[in-house]
TORPA-4810 file (N, C-alpha, C, O; in nm, 3 decimals):
<nodes>
NODE_1_-0.954_-1.103_1.960_-0.981_-1.109_1.816_-1.091_-1.211_1.791_-1.085_-1.324_1.838_M
NODE_2_-1.190_-1.168_1.716_-1.298_-1.257_1.676_-1.249_-1.344_1.559_-1.182_-1.293_1.469_K
NODE_3_-1.280_-1.471_1.560_-1.237_-1.558_1.450_-1.331_-1.535_1.332_-1.453_-1.552_1.342_I
NODE_4_-1.271_-1.495_1.222_-1.345_-1.468_1.100_-1.254_-1.492_0.981_-1.133_-1.505_0.996_K
NODE_5_-1.312_-1.498_0.865_-1.236_-1.516_0.742_-1.138_-1.401_0.727_-1.172_-1.285_0.754_R
NODE_6_-1.015_-1.432_0.685_-0.913_-1.329_0.663_-0.934_-1.273_0.523_-0.921_-1.344_0.424_I
NODE_7_-0.967_-1.143_0.518_-1.002_-1.083_0.390_-0.898_-0.986_0.336_-0.901_-0.950_0.218_Q
NODE_8_-0.805_-0.942_0.422_-0.707_-0.845_0.376_-0.580_-0.856_0.460_-0.573_-0.934_0.555_N
NODE_9_-0.482_-0.777_0.425_-0.352_-0.784_0.494_-0.363_-0.747_0.642_-0.292_-0.803_0.726_E
NODE_10_-0.450_-0.654_0.673_-0.469_-0.615_0.813_-0.524_-0.732_0.895_-0.476_-0.760_1.005_S
NODE_11_-0.625_-0.800_0.841_-0.680_-0.919_0.909_-0.572_-1.025_0.925_-0.562_-1.091_1.029_D
NODE_12_-0.491_-1.040_0.822_-0.384_-1.141_0.822_-0.283_-1.111_0.934_-0.246_-1.201_1.009_Y
NODE_13_-0.239_-0.988_0.943_-0.142_-0.950_1.046_-0.201_-0.968_1.186_-0.132_-1.013_1.278_Q
NODE_14_-0.327_-0.934_1.202_-0.395_-0.951_1.330_-0.402_-1.099_1.368_-0.379_-1.136_1.484_E
NODE_15_-0.433_-1.183_1.270_-0.440_-1.328_1.295_-0.303_-1.383_1.333_-0.293_-1.468_1.422_A
NODE_16_-0.197_-1.336_1.267_-0.062_-1.382_1.300_-0.025_-1.346_1.444_0.035_-1.426_1.516_L
NODE_17_-0.062_-1.225_1.486_-0.033_-1.184_1.624_-0.108_-1.271_1.724_-0.055_-1.307_1.829_K
NODE_18_-0.232_-1.304_1.690_-0.312_-1.388_1.780_-0.254_-1.529_1.787_-0.252_-1.590_1.895_E
NODE_19_-0.208_-1.582_1.676_-0.144_-1.715_1.676_-0.019_-1.712_1.762_0.006_-1.806_1.839_V
NODE_20_0.057_-1.608_1.751_0.178_-1.596_1.833_0.142_-1.596_1.983_0.209_-1.659_2.064_E
NODE_21_0.035_-1.525_2.016_-0.008_-1.520_2.155_-0.056_-1.657_2.206_-0.036_-1.692_2.322_R
NODE_22_-0.120_-1.733_2.117_-0.177_-1.862_2.156_-0.084_-1.980_2.133_-0.120_-2.095_2.160_L
NODE_23_0.034_-1.955_2.083_0.122_-2.061_2.037_0.148_-2.171_2.140_0.158_-2.288_2.103_F
NODE_24_0.159_-2.137_2.264_0.188_-2.236_2.368_0.063_-2.286_2.439_0.070_-2.334_2.552_D
NODE_25_-0.052_-2.275_2.375_-0.178_-2.320_2.437_-0.173_-2.469_2.467_-0.122_-2.549_2.388_A
NODE_26_-0.225_-2.505_2.582_-0.231_-2.646_2.621_-0.329_-2.720_2.530_-0.430_-2.664_2.489_A
NODE_27_-0.299_-2.847_2.497_-0.388_-2.926_2.411_-0.527_-2.939_2.473_-0.543_-2.937_2.595_P
NODE_28_-0.626_-2.954_2.386_-0.765_-2.978_2.426_-0.821_-2.868_2.515_-0.894_-2.895_2.611_D
NODE_29_-0.788_-2.746_2.483_-0.842_-2.631_2.554_-0.908_-2.539_2.452_-0.881_-2.551_2.332_T
NODE_30_-0.993_-2.449_2.496_-1.053_-2.354_2.401_-0.946_-2.274_2.326_-0.963_-2.240_2.209_P
NODE_31_-0.835_-2.243_2.394_-0.726_-2.168_2.329_-0.662_-2.249_2.218_-0.631_-2.195_2.112_E
NODE_32_-0.643_-2.380_2.241_-0.582_-2.463_2.136_-0.676_-2.480_2.017_-0.631_-2.487_1.903_S
NODE_33_-0.806_-2.486_2.044_-0.903_-2.494_1.934_-0.905_-2.363_1.855_-0.914_-2.364_1.732_E
NODE_34_-0.895_-2.253_1.925_-0.887_-2.122_1.860_-0.760_-2.113_1.775_-0.764_-2.065_1.661_R
NODE_35_-0.650_-2.159_1.830_-0.523_-2.160_1.758_-0.535_-2.241_1.629_-0.493_-2.196_1.523_L
NODE_36_-0.593_-2.359_1.639_-0.607_-2.446_1.521_-0.694_-2.379_1.414_-0.661_-2.385_1.296_E
NODE_37_-0.803_-2.317_1.456_-0.890_-2.249_1.359_-0.818_-2.133_1.292_-0.830_-2.114_1.171_A
NODE_38_-0.744_-2.056_1.370_-0.669_-1.944_1.313_-0.562_-1.990_1.214_-0.543_-1.929_1.109_L
NODE_39_-0.494_-2.097_1.249_-0.390_-2.151_1.159_-0.453_-2.192_1.026_-0.395_-2.167_0.920_V
NODE_40_-0.569_-2.254_1.030_-0.635_-2.294_0.906_-0.675_-2.172_0.822_-0.659_-2.173_0.700_Q
NODE_41_-0.725_-2.070_0.888_-0.760_-1.948_0.816_-0.637_-1.880_0.755_-0.640_-1.832_0.642_L
NODE_42_-0.529_-1.878_0.831_-0.404_-1.819_0.781_-0.351_-1.897_0.662_-0.309_-1.838_0.562_I
NODE_43_-0.353_-2.029_0.671_-0.305_-2.112_0.560_-0.387_-2.088_0.434_-0.331_-2.082_0.324_E
NODE_44_-0.518_-2.076_0.449_-0.604_-2.051_0.333_-0.571_-1.915_0.270_-0.565_-1.903_0.148_A
NODE_45_-0.552_-1.815_0.353_-0.518_-1.681_0.303_-0.382_-1.683_0.232_-0.366_-1.626_0.124_Y
NODE_46_-0.285_-1.748_0.294_-0.151_-1.754_0.234_-0.153_-1.830_0.102_-0.085_-1.791_0.007_E
NODE_47_-0.229_-1.936_0.096_-0.238_-2.015_-0.028_-0.292_-1.928_-0.142_-0.246_-1.936_-0.255_E
NODE_48_-0.390_-1.846_-0.109_-0.452_-1.761_-0.210_-0.363_-1.643_-0.248_-0.359_-1.604_-0.365_E
NODE_49_-0.292_-1.585_-0.152_-0.221_-1.460_-0.177_-0.069_-1.472_-0.188_-0.004_-1.383_-0.243_H
NODE_50_-0.012_-1.577_-0.136_0.134_-1.586_-0.132_0.190_-1.713_-0.194_0.311_-1.735_-0.191_Y
NODE_51_0.106_-1.796_-0.250_0.158_-1.923_-0.301_0.244_-1.900_-0.424_0.216_-1.813_-0.507_S
NODE_52_0.349_-1.977_-0.434_0.439_-1.970_-0.548_0.411_-2.087_-0.641_0.385_-2.198_-0.594_L
NODE_53_0.415_-2.064_-0.770_0.395_-2.175_-0.862_0.512_-2.273_-0.851_0.624_-2.236_-0.818_P
NODE_54_0.483_-2.398_-0.880_0.589_-2.498_-0.881_0.684_-2.469_-0.997_0.641_-2.421_-1.101_L
NODE_55_0.813_-2.498_-0.980_0.905_-2.483_-1.093_0.871_-2.588_-1.199_0.809_-2.690_-1.168_P
NODE_56_0.912_-2.564_-1.320_0.884_-2.667_-1.420_0.976_-2.786_-1.394_1.082_-2.770_-1.332_D
NODE_57_0.938_-2.905_-1.442_1.012_-3.027_-1.410_1.161_-3.022_-1.446_1.245_-3.071_-1.370_P
NODE_58_1.194_-2.963_-1.559_1.335_-2.960_-1.601_1.414_-2.864_-1.513_1.527_-2.893_-1.475_I
NODE_59_1.355_-2.749_-1.482_1.421_-2.656_-1.389_1.442_-2.723_-1.254_1.545_-2.703_-1.190_D
NODE_60_1.345_-2.802_-1.210_1.357_-2.873_-1.082_1.471_-2.974_-1.087_1.545_-2.988_-0.989_A
NODE_61_1.487_-3.045_-1.198_1.598_-3.140_-1.210_1.733_-3.068_-1.208_1.828_-3.113_-1.144_L
NODE_62_1.741_-2.955_-1.278_1.865_-2.877_-1.277_1.896_-2.831_-1.135_2.010_-2.840_-1.089_H
NODE_63_1.795_-2.782_-1.065_1.816_-2.736_-0.927_1.861_-2.851_-0.839_1.952_-2.836_-0.757_Y
NODE_64_1.797_-2.967_-0.855_1.834_-3.084_-0.776_1.983_-3.115_-0.794_2.055_-3.135_-0.696_Y
NODE_65_2.028_-3.118_-0.917_2.169_-3.149_-0.945_2.262_-3.042_-0.888_2.360_-3.072_-0.820_L
NODE_66_2.230_-2.916_-0.917_2.317_-2.807_-0.874_2.325_-2.795_-0.722_2.432_-2.772_-0.666_E
NODE_67_2.212_-2.811_-0.656_2.209_-2.793_-0.510_2.284_-2.903_-0.437_2.319_-2.887_-0.320_S
NODE_68_2.309_-3.014_-0.504_2.380_-3.125_-0.442_2.520_-3.145_-0.501_2.592_-3.238_-0.464_R
NODE_69_2.556_-3.057_-0.593_2.687_-3.068_-0.655_2.702_-3.192_-0.741_2.811_-3.248_-0.752_G
NODE_70_2.594_-3.236_-0.803_2.595_-3.358_-0.885_2.604_-3.324_-1.033_2.565_-3.215_-1.076_L
NODE_71_2.656_-3.416_-1.108_2.659_-3.401_-1.253_2.534_-3.468_-1.311_2.468_-3.546_-1.242_S
NODE_72_2.502_-3.439_-1.436_2.388_-3.504_-1.500_2.396_-3.657_-1.497_2.294_-3.725_-1.503_P
NODE_73_2.518_-3.711_-1.489_2.534_-3.857_-1.484_2.461_-3.918_-1.365_2.428_-4.037_-1.367_A
NODE_74_2.435_-3.838_-1.261_2.362_-3.889_-1.144_2.219_-3.928_-1.179_2.154_-4.001_-1.104_A
NODE_75_2.169_-3.880_-1.292_2.031_-3.911_-1.332_2.022_-4.035_-1.421_1.912_-4.076_-1.458_L
NODE_76_2.134_-4.093_-1.457_2.134_-4.210_-1.545_2.045_-4.323_-1.491_1.971_-4.382_-1.570_I
NODE_77_2.049_-4.357_-1.363_1.963_-4.466_-1.315_1.813_-4.438_-1.333_1.733_-4.531_-1.332_P
NODE_78_1.777_-4.314_-1.347_1.635_-4.277_-1.354_1.589_-4.241_-1.495_1.472_-4.259_-1.529_Y
NODE_79_1.681_-4.189_-1.577_1.643_-4.140_-1.709_1.702_-4.220_-1.824_1.656_-4.207_-1.938_L
NODE_80_1.802_-4.302_-1.796_1.864_-4.380_-1.903_2.004_-4.330_-1.932_2.060_-4.253_-1.854_G
NODE_81_2.061_-4.372_-2.044_2.200_-4.337_-2.079_2.222_-4.186_-2.084_2.128_-4.108_-2.102_P
NODE_82_2.348_-4.145_-2.067_2.382_-4.003_-2.061_2.328_-3.922_-2.179_2.278_-3.812_-2.157_L
NODE_83_2.336_-3.971_-2.304_2.280_-3.891_-2.413_2.130_-3.862_-2.394_2.081_-3.755_-2.429_P
NODE_84_2.059_-3.957_-2.337_1.917_-3.938_-2.311_1.898_-3.837_-2.197_1.809_-3.752_-2.204_Q
NODE_85_1.980_-3.848_-2.094_1.975_-3.750_-1.983_1.998_-3.610_-2.039_1.925_-3.517_-2.005_V
NODE_86_2.099_-3.596_-2.125_2.130_-3.467_-2.183_2.013_-3.415_-2.267_1.981_-3.297_-2.263_Q
NODE_87_1.950_-3.505_-2.343_1.837_-3.464_-2.426_1.721_-3.415_-2.339_1.652_-3.320_-2.375_A
NODE_88_1.700_-3.480_-2.227_1.592_-3.437_-2.136_1.627_-3.303_-2.072_1.543_-3.213_-2.068_I
NODE_89_1.749_-3.289_-2.022_1.790_-3.164_-1.958_1.795_-3.047_-2.057_1.782_-2.931_-2.017_L
NODE_90_1.812_-3.078_-2.185_1.811_-2.976_-2.290_1.672_-2.958_-2.350_1.654_-2.883_-2.447_N
NODE_91_1.574_-3.028_-2.293_1.434_-3.018_-2.335_1.410_-3.072_-2.476_1.311_-3.037_-2.540_R
NODE_92_1.501_-3.155_-2.524_1.487_-3.216_-2.656_1.397_-3.339_-2.651_1.340_-3.380_-2.752_E
NODE_93_1.386_-3.398_-2.536_1.306_-3.519_-2.517_1.225_-3.502_-2.389_1.279_-3.456_-2.288_Q
NODE_94_1.097_-3.537_-2.390_1.015_-3.520_-2.270_1.037_-3.633_-2.169_1.081_-3.743_-2.203_P
NODE_95_1.006_-3.604_-2.045_1.005_-3.708_-1.942_0.889_-3.803_-1.971_0.781_-3.759_-2.010_L
NODE_96_0.912_-3.931_-1.950_0.805_-4.029_-1.966_0.747_-4.060_-1.828_0.804_-4.024_-1.725_T
NODE_97_0.633_-4.127_-1.827_0.571_-4.166_-1.700_0.664_-4.256_-1.620_0.671_-4.244_-1.497_A
NODE_98_0.735_-4.345_-1.687_0.830_-4.434_-1.619_0.944_-4.356_-1.556_0.985_-4.385_-1.444_E
NODE_99_0.996_-4.257_-1.628_1.103_-4.174_-1.573_1.055_-4.098_-1.450_1.125_-4.089_-1.350_M
NODE_100_0.935_-4.043_-1.460_0.878_-3.968_-1.348_0.864_-4.060_-1.227_0.897_-4.020_-1.115_I
NODE_101_0.817_-4.181_-1.248_0.802_-4.277_-1.138_0.937_-4.307_-1.075_0.950_-4.309_-0.953_R
NODE_102_1.039_-4.331_-1.158_1.172_-4.362_-1.107_1.232_-4.245_-1.030_1.294_-4.264_-0.925_K
NODE_103_1.215_-4.123_-1.082_1.267_-4.004_-1.013_1.197_-3.986_-0.878_1.260_-3.948_-0.779_L
NODE_104_1.069_-4.013_-0.877_0.994_-4.001_-0.752_1.040_-4.105_-0.650_1.070_-4.072_-0.535_H
NODE_105_1.047_-4.228_-0.693_1.085_-4.337_-0.601_1.232_-4.328_-0.560_1.266_-4.352_-0.444_E
NODE_106_1.318_-4.294_-0.655_1.462_-4.294_-0.626_1.515_-4.168_-0.560_1.607_-4.174_-0.478_G
NODE_107_1.457_-4.054_-0.596_1.510_-3.927_-0.545_1.411_-3.855_-0.453_1.446_-3.756_-0.388_L
NODE_108_1.289_-3.905_-0.448_1.188_-3.842_-0.363_1.129_-3.715_-0.420_1.064_-3.639_-0.348_G
NODE_109_1.151_-3.689_-0.549_1.092_-3.571_-0.612_0.942_-3.594_-0.629_0.902_-3.703_-0.672_L
NODE_110_0.859_-3.497_-0.599_0.714_-3.516_-0.608_0.668_-3.542_-0.751_0.707_-3.473_-0.844_P
NODE_111_0.584_-3.643_-0.765_0.529_-3.673_-0.897_0.449_-3.555_-0.951_0.450_-3.529_-1.071_E
NODE_112_0.379_-3.484_-0.862_0.299_-3.369_-0.905_0.387_-3.261_-0.968_0.342_-3.190_-1.058_S
NODE_113_0.508_-3.248_-0.922_0.603_-3.152_-0.978_0.653_-3.200_-1.114_0.656_-3.124_-1.211_L
NODE_114_0.691_-3.327_-1.121_0.752_-3.381_-1.242_0.653_-3.401_-1.357_0.693_-3.403_-1.474_L
NODE_115_0.526_-3.415_-1.325_0.428_-3.444_-1.430_0.361_-3.318_-1.486_0.269_-3.328_-1.567_S
NODE_116_0.405_-3.201_-1.444_0.351_-3.076_-1.498_0.391_-3.058_-1.644_0.496_-3.107_-1.686_Q
NODE_117_0.308_-2.989_-1.720_0.350_-2.955_-1.856_0.467_-2.857_-1.851_0.477_-2.775_-1.759_P
NODE_118_0.555_-2.864_-1.949_0.667_-2.771_-1.956_0.706_-2.746_-2.100_0.674_-2.824_-2.190_Y
NODE_119_0.777_-2.637_-2.119_0.818_-2.598_-2.254_0.931_-2.689_-2.302_1.029_-2.712_-2.231_E
NODE_120_0.915_-2.739_-2.421_1.020_-2.821_-2.482_1.101_-2.735_-2.579_1.061_-2.624_-2.612_T
NODE_121_1.212_-2.787_-2.622_1.298_-2.713_-2.716_1.224_-2.685_-2.847_1.244_-2.580_-2.907_A
NODE_122_1.141_-2.777_-2.890_1.067_-2.759_-3.016_0.978_-2.636_-3.007_0.977_-2.553_-3.097_T
NODE_123_0.903_-2.626_-2.898_0.815_-2.510_-2.879_0.898_-2.382_-2.865_0.863_-2.279_-2.923_L
NODE_124_1.006_-2.387_-2.790_1.091_-2.270_-2.770_1.153_-2.223_-2.902_1.167_-2.103_-2.925_A
NODE_125_1.190_-2.319_-2.987_1.246_-2.282_-3.118_1.141_-2.207_-3.200_1.171_-2.107_-3.265_R
NODE_126_1.017_-2.259_-3.197_0.910_-2.194_-3.271_0.887_-2.052_-3.221_0.856_-1.962_-3.299_R
NODE_127_0.902_-2.032_-3.091_0.879_-1.901_-3.031_1.005_-1.814_-3.032_1.000_-1.697_-2.995_Q
NODE_128_1.117_-1.872_-3.075_1.243_-1.798_-3.081_1.307_-1.775_-2.945_1.387_-1.683_-2.929_G
NODE_129_1.273_-1.859_-2.846_1.327_-1.841_-2.712_1.422_-1.954_-2.670_1.466_-1.958_-2.555_T
NODE_130_1.452_-2.046_-2.760_1.534_-2.161_-2.723_1.679_-2.120_-2.704_1.739_-2.055_-2.789_F
NODE_131_1.735_-2.160_-2.590_1.877_-2.140_-2.561_1.931_-2.275_-2.516_1.908_-2.315_-2.402_K
NODE_132_2.003_-2.345_-2.603_2.051_-2.477_-2.565_2.144_-2.471_-2.444_2.222_-2.377_-2.427_P
NODE_133_2.133_-2.572_-2.363_2.215_-2.583_-2.244_2.327_-2.680_-2.273_2.304_-2.786_-2.331_L
NODE_134_2.446_-2.645_-2.236_2.559_-2.736_-2.253_2.563_-2.824_-2.130_2.586_-2.777_-2.019_V
NODE_135_2.539_-2.954_-2.150_2.538_-3.048_-2.040_2.653_-3.144_-2.059_2.665_-3.210_-2.162_V
NODE_136_2.739_-3.151_-1.959_2.850_-3.243_-1.964_2.839_-3.340_-1.847_2.770_-3.313_-1.749_T
NODE_137_2.906_-3.451_-1.858_2.895_-3.551_-1.752_2.978_-3.516_-1.631_2.978_-3.591_-1.533_S
</nodes>
């Protein structure tokens, strides 16, 4: 396979097969350099054609809690008192820069994820799409 830009699904599949063939290439060999170049081309193609958008910050917080079996009270050290946590999880109050910093430092959540714009309850009410979430401790 000639190394070239991946332009379509056929090129992509061919590149994947070649990477599989070269996977165990010894370091500092022409095969390992070929492998590295192919991986970069594959990553660029996947980023363009298969990348998923980041979830919005509030959805990410809900997922974080649910996936770990935690209650909203687990966010108190990062967001403030429970009523404030509930207001944030219900999109009634936005995350502040300080909250984002604390969530990043304390929970390891990416700042780039938390600092994205997201729909608030006010906007959802205007659009008629607001569905309040019942949040209990």
